[in-house]
N, C-alpha and C positions, 0 to 999 in steps of 0.2 A: 504494500500500500504506500502510495506517495504522500509525503508530508508537504507542508507549505513551502519549505525551503527547496525541496526537489522540484516542485511545480514552478517556482519562480526561476530557478536556475535553468530548467528546460525551456521555459518561455523566452528567456533572454539569450539562449544559446542559438548561434547562427547555424543554418544548414550548411553542408559542405559546398553547395552551389553559391550560397551567399558569401561564404568565406572566400571562394575563388573570385567572385565578382569584386570583393573588396581588394584582394591582392592585385588584380589586374587593372581594374578601372578606378580605383581610389588610392593609387600609389602616392605616398607622401613625397615631398621634395627630397628628403634624405635618401630614400630608395632610388629615386630618379638620378641623384648625383652618384650614388654608389654603383648602380648597375646600368645606367643609361636607359633611354626609352626602349620598351619591350620589343617593338617591331624592328627598330634599328639594330638592336642587339642580335636578333635572329638573322637579319641580313648580314651583319658582321660575322657571326658564327658560321654562316653558310660560306662566306668568302674565305674564311680561315680554313674550313673543311676542304673547300675546293683547292686551295693552294697546297694543302697537305696531301690530298688524295689524287689530284689530277682530274677529278670528276667536276661536274658542273651542276650543283643543286641550288635551288632557290631558297629564299627565306621561308616561303610557304612549306617547302619540303623539309626544312629544318624543324619547323613546328611539328610536322607530322612525325618525324623521326623521334622527337622528344616525347610525344604522346605515346608512340609505340614503346619506347624505353620504359616509361612509367607503367604501362600495362604489362610489359614483360616482367618487371620487378614484382608487380602485384600478383602475377601468376605463380610466383615462388612463395610469397609470404604476404598475407594481408597486412597492410599498414595504411591507416587513414591518410598519411602524408602522400603515399603513392597516388591515391585517388584524387586528393586535393590538387596535387601538382598536375595530374592529367587534365582535370577540369579547367585548371588555370591556363594550361597550354591550349586547350580547345577554345576557351574564351579569347585568348591572345590571338589565335589563328583567325577567329571570326573578325576581331578588330583589324587585324592585318589585311584581310581580304576587303573589308569595308573601306579602309583607308585607300586602297588601290582602285576602288570603283570611281572615286571622285575625279 
């Protein structure tokens, strides 16, 4: 049976999708300074990957690779962080694609 404290804590607890939204769409200036803009970072990571591998992937494909990595990790051992990161990369990918429509 739930007590009042449990009810209040559950009511104030964000869902995993709400957490991902906050991470991706409500990044504070400190995170932006530390890591750079999310989409720009994926383009840069793709460029580094391309230079190291001789392949030619895009920022979009970099997002997809990171999503796949998180699901691969989850297939070995469930951790909320794997799912949170996957959802965050999915949200980042949507933002990335929307930025390129304009």
